[in-house]
C-alpha positions as semicolon CSV with decimal commas, in nm:
position;residue;x (nm);y (nm);z (nm)
1;M;-0,930;-1,531;-2,610
2;I;-0,567;-1,431;-2,570
3;D;-0,293;-1,553;-2,803
4;L;-0,027;-1,811;-2,713
5;W;0,237;-1,534;-2,720
6;S;0,041;-1,357;-2,448
7;V;0,007;-1,679;-2,248
8;A;0,386;-1,718;-2,265
9;A;0,427;-1,359;-2,142
10;I;0,195;-1,426;-1,846
11;M;0,394;-1,738;-1,756
12;I;0,713;-1,530;-1,752
13;M;0,542;-1,272;-1,529
14;V;0,441;-1,536;-1,277
15;S;0,779;-1,710;-1,293
16;S;0,965;-1,386;-1,220
17;L;0,757;-1,345;-0,904
18;V;0,785;-1,706;-0,783
19;Y;1,150;-1,779;-0,864
20;P;1,300;-1,566;-0,581
21;F;1,107;-1,766;-0,320
22;L;1,230;-2,094;-0,468
23;R;1,594;-1,997;-0,524
24;R;1,641;-1,715;-0,271
25;A;1,721;-1,467;-0,547
26;M;1,658;-1,092;-0,524
27;M;1,298;-1,020;-0,624
28;S;1,381;-0,684;-0,782
29;L;1,645;-0,842;-1,007
30;T;1,429;-1,131;-1,125
31;I;1,142;-0,894;-1,205
32;A;1,386;-0,678;-1,405
33;V;1,499;-0,982;-1,603
34;G;1,136;-1,082;-1,659
35;L;1,052;-0,734;-1,791
36;F;1,329;-0,756;-2,050
37;I;1,228;-1,104;-2,165
38;I;0,866;-0,997;-2,203
39;Y;0,971;-0,687;-2,398
40;M;1,162;-0,912;-2,638
41;L;0,836;-1,101;-2,698
42;E;0,651;-0,773;-2,748
43;I;0,875;-0,661;-3,034
44;V;0,843;-0,987;-3,227
45;P;0,674;-0,890;-3,558
46;Q;0,293;-0,900;-3,530
47;S;0,310;-0,996;-3,162
48;P;-0,038;-0,953;-3,004
49;I;0,090;-0,904;-2,648
50;L;0,022;-0,530;-2,621
51;G;-0,329;-0,572;-2,759
52;D;-0,403;-0,862;-2,523
53;L;-0,237;-0,751;-2,200
54;A;-0,216;-0,369;-2,197
55;F;-0,460;-0,182;-1,970
56;S;-0,724;0,057;-2,102
57;P;-0,976;0,270;-1,908
58;L;-1,237;0,099;-2,128
59;H;-1,162;-0,224;-1,943
60;L;-1,252;-0,054;-1,617
61;S;-1,575;0,097;-1,747
62;S;-1,687;-0,219;-1,928
63;G;-1,562;-0,478;-1,677
64;V;-1,385;-0,665;-1,959
65;A;-1,021;-0,784;-1,934
66;I;-0,979;-0,649;-1,581
67;Y;-0,673;-0,873;-1,545
68;T;-0,483;-0,613;-1,750
69;V;-0,449;-0,393;-1,437
70;F;-0,191;-0,658;-1,342
71;T;-0,044;-0,771;-1,676
72;S;0,019;-0,419;-1,810
73;M;0,270;-0,365;-1,526
74;F;0,508;-0,599;-1,712
75;L;0,480;-0,438;-2,058
76;H;0,668;-0,142;-2,204
77;A;0,621;0,086;-2,500
78;S;0,985;0,125;-2,609
79;M;1,342;0,023;-2,531
80;L;1,407;0,360;-2,363
81;H;1,094;0,311;-2,151
82;I;1,205;-0,025;-2,017
83;I;1,570;0,077;-1,968
84;F;1,481;0,366;-1,739
85;N;1,222;0,163;-1,549
86;V;1,470;-0,119;-1,492
87;I;1,734;0,127;-1,367
88;W;1,481;0,264;-1,117
89;L;1,364;-0,085;-1,023
90;V;1,712;-0,217;-0,951
91;I;1,832;0,088;-0,755
92;L;1,517;0,131;-0,548
93;G;1,443;-0,240;-0,532
94;L;1,778;-0,338;-0,384
95;L;1,762;-0,048;-0,137
96;F;1,418;-0,149;-0,012
97;E;1,430;-0,527;-0,049
98;E;1,751;-0,568;0,152
99;R;1,580;-0,401;0,445
100;M;1,229;-0,541;0,424
101;G;1,263;-0,878;0,251
102;A;1,126;-1,012;-0,077
103;G;0,773;-1,074;0,051
104;R;0,712;-0,718;0,169
105;F;0,879;-0,576;-0,141
106;L;0,656;-0,781;-0,370
107;S;0,339;-0,694;-0,178
108;I;0,400;-0,319;-0,207
109;Y;0,517;-0,349;-0,568
110;L;0,204;-0,530;-0,685
111;I;-0,043;-0,325;-0,479
112;A;0,108;0,002;-0,602
113;G;0,117;-0,114;-0,963
114;V;-0,249;-0,216;-0,962
115;A;-0,348;0,100;-0,774
116;G;-0,164;0,313;-1,029
117;N;-0,350;0,153;-1,318
118;I;-0,683;0,194;-1,141
119;A;-0,604;0,563;-1,080
120;Y;-0,524;0,604;-1,449
121;G;-0,846;0,426;-1,543
122;L;-1,066;0,632;-1,312
123;I;-0,922;0,968;-1,419
124;N;-0,953;0,870;-1,787
125;F;-1,273;0,669;-1,736
126;G;-1,419;0,539;-2,062
127;E;-1,134;0,659;-2,284
128;N;-0,986;0,430;-2,546
129;S;-0,620;0,468;-2,448
130;L;-0,356;0,222;-2,331
131;A;-0,130;0,226;-2,028
132;V;0,178;0,002;-1,999
133;G;0,484;-0,001;-1,780
134;A;0,614;-0,077;-1,433
135;S;0,628;0,292;-1,338
136;G;0,327;0,284;-1,106
137;A;0,474;-0,009;-0,912
138;I;0,817;0,155;-0,899
139;F;0,666;0,480;-0,777
140;G;0,498;0,270;-0,507
141;I;0,837;0,145;-0,389
142;L;0,959;0,506;-0,395
143;G;0,661;0,603;-0,178
144;A;0,734;0,320;0,064
145;V;1,099;0,424;0,097
146;L;0,986;0,785;0,144
147;V;0,766;0,688;0,440
148;L;1,009;0,443;0,600
149;Y;1,349;0,595;0,514
150;P;1,294;0,958;0,404
151;F;1,657;1,057;0,468
152;E;1,813;0,751;0,304
153;R;2,057;0,872;0,039
154;T;2,069;0,707;-0,302
155;G;2,157;0,783;-0,660
156;M;1,886;0,798;-0,924
157;M;1,848;0,852;-1,298
158;V;1,596;1,123;-1,384
159;F;1,590;1,167;-1,759
160;P;1,814;1,300;-1,899
161;L;2,045;1,355;-1,599
162;P;2,156;1,138;-1,304
163;I;2,098;1,255;-0,945
164;P;2,399;1,151;-0,735
165;N;2,353;1,057;-0,371
166;A;2,041;1,258;-0,280
167;P;1,796;1,197;0,007
168;V;1,483;1,007;-0,095
169;W;1,257;1,302;-0,008
170;V;1,449;1,522;-0,253
171;I;1,410;1,263;-0,530
172;V;1,036;1,246;-0,460
173;L;1,005;1,626;-0,488
174;I;1,188;1,620;-0,822
175;M;0,964;1,342;-0,952
176;L;0,650;1,525;-0,840
177;A;0,768;1,835;-1,025
178;L;0,812;1,624;-1,339
179;Q;0,457;1,492;-1,304
180;M;0,331;1,850;-1,306
181;V;0,516;1,903;-1,636
182;F;0,344;1,597;-1,780
183;L;0,009;1,722;-1,644
184;V;0,025;2,050;-1,837
185;N;0,166;1,878;-2,146
186;P;-0,081;1,605;-2,249
187;G;0,117;1,546;-2,568
188;S;0,389;1,375;-2,365
189;H;0,175;1,057;-2,345
190;V;0,312;0,986;-1,996
191;A;0,061;0,823;-1,757
192;W;0,128;1,060;-1,467
193;Q;-0,197;0,943;-1,307
194;A;-0,053;0,593;-1,265
195;H;0,269;0,738;-1,122
196;L;0,090;0,943;-0,858
197;G;-0,155;0,661;-0,782
198;G;0,132;0,418;-0,728
199;L;0,326;0,667;-0,514
200;L;0,028;0,732;-0,285
201;A;-0,053;0,360;-0,262
202;G;0,305;0,277;-0,163
203;M;0,303;0,548;0,103
204;A;-0,029;0,422;0,240
205;V;0,034;0,047;0,251
206;A;0,403;0,038;0,353
207;P;0,338;0,108;0,726
208;I;0,055;-0,147;0,726
209;I;0,257;-0,421;0,560
210;M;0,545;-0,356;0,796
211;R;0,317;-0,447;1,087
212;I;0,205;-0,781;0,943
213;R;0,327;-1,083;1,140
214;P;0,553;-0,891;1,377
215;R;0,844;-1,098;1,501
216;E;0,861;-1,196;1,862
217;E;1,056;-0,954;2,079
218;F;1,371;-1,110;2,220
219;R;1,363;-1,176;2,594
220;G;1,621;-1,384;2,777
221;G;1,833;-1,646;2,609
222;Q;2,201;-1,705;2,554
223;T;2,425;-1,446;2,390
224;I;2,609;-1,614;2,104
225;D;2,833;-1,528;1,811
226;I;2,630;-1,534;1,489
227;M;2,910;-1,718;1,308
228;L;2,827;-2,032;1,510
229;F;2,511;-2,066;1,299
230;A;2,700;-2,049;0,970
231;N;2,792;-2,391;0,830
232;T;2,797;-2,318;0,457
233;P;2,969;-2,046;0,250
234;E;2,629;-1,886;0,183
235;E;2,540;-1,884;0,553
236;Q;2,884;-1,745;0,638
237;G;2,827;-1,459;0,395
238;I;2,490;-1,376;0,554
239;A;2,635;-1,402;0,905
240;S;2,914;-1,161;0,809
241;K;2,656;-0,909;0,689
242;I;2,468;-0,944;1,019
243;K;2,789;-0,880;1,215
244;S;2,875;-0,567;1,018
245;E;2,524;-0,417;0,987
246;S;2,444;-0,124;1,216
247;I;2,078;-0,071;1,114
248;S;1,861;-0,295;1,333
249;Q;1,591;-0,347;1,069
250;V;1,847;-0,460;0,814
251;R;2,006;-0,696;1,070
252;D;1,663;-0,848;1,138
253;A;1,602;-0,893;0,764
254;W;1,932;-1,081;0,730
255;L;1,845;-1,288;1,040
256;E;1,529;-1,398;0,858
257;E;1,744;-1,508;0,563
258;L;1,984;-1,702;0,786
259;A;1,697;-1,870;0,971
260;K;1,573;-2,026;0,646
261;T;1,864;-2,273;0,631
262;A;2,066;-2,253;0,953
263;R;2,015;-2,494;1,243
264;C;2,022;-2,460;1,618
265;P;2,379;-2,530;1,741
266;K;2,239;-2,713;2,046
267;C;1,974;-2,942;1,898
268;Q;1,995;-2,899;1,519
269;Q;1,630;-2,795;1,498
270;S;1,511;-2,531;1,250
271;L;1,526;-2,166;1,352
272;Q;1,287;-1,872;1,365
273;A;1,403;-1,510;1,348
274;M;1,309;-1,269;1,625
275;K;1,398;-0,904;1,669
276;G;1,765;-0,918;1,759
277;G;1,790;-1,293;1,792
278;L;1,698;-1,647;1,690
279;K;1,483;-1,917;1,845
280;C;1,466;-2,287;1,759
281;R;1,167;-2,521;1,764
282;S;1,291;-2,676;2,087
283;G;1,272;-2,340;2,263
284;H;1,639;-2,244;2,272
285;K;1,683;-1,867;2,239
286;F;1,994;-1,690;2,121
287;K;2,074;-1,322;2,143
288;I;2,306;-1,232;1,860
289;R;2,646;-1,087;1,943
290;G;2,809;-0,893;1,657
């Protein structure tokens, strides 16, 4: 039976995943905050969290404590470990989440994290070792960005040096080269298997998740200025981003955000986002003019 400290850590994990849907916060940022809070619980003297919630290949071979393929994604072995993972999470998370939305980001993050742990467990099947960290999930987001936006340029921190403004495919090549270093140097204690498993999982599932619940294509309707839907300062900020955004997928993601609170200017009914426009429950359609 797990300790109360571990129960508290699990509650923080779940809260960090649910809070963005309740308060419209950025998922990547709330997960980052959750990781730091959980690490603070880990380093409390005699805390049992690592023993209770870290993943071991023995769990996979014995069928015991399988839940650790999930919980271990929120644990870290050192302050340096969590700092670099959070840097990666925030940079990649904001890049991806702004374009695809919190739901798709979370789906890929969790699938890749679990897949990375399973890959580590299968390659080290039966061994009594522990794997912790969000790296597999973060590599999954990197894989998703690689498939969807291979030429997107972003900065990245690759220990010990930063990479300024490089295309995603270049960053992936650098990270793969580092995994080869870890492969030939077992003493590094880096779970490269989880990294590669998460990367491949993110590359595989991103195109599939992007096809889930496709929005209705816009046909017909009235062309309208997006600012007419903005009645609050928050909605005005989102509408301004829609007006200035040139990437259609990003515009559609912001339209989804606006549709959560905005109302139809004709009948005050709730709105649904479509590709390039909005539709209300009464059937009014609006093509967005920048």
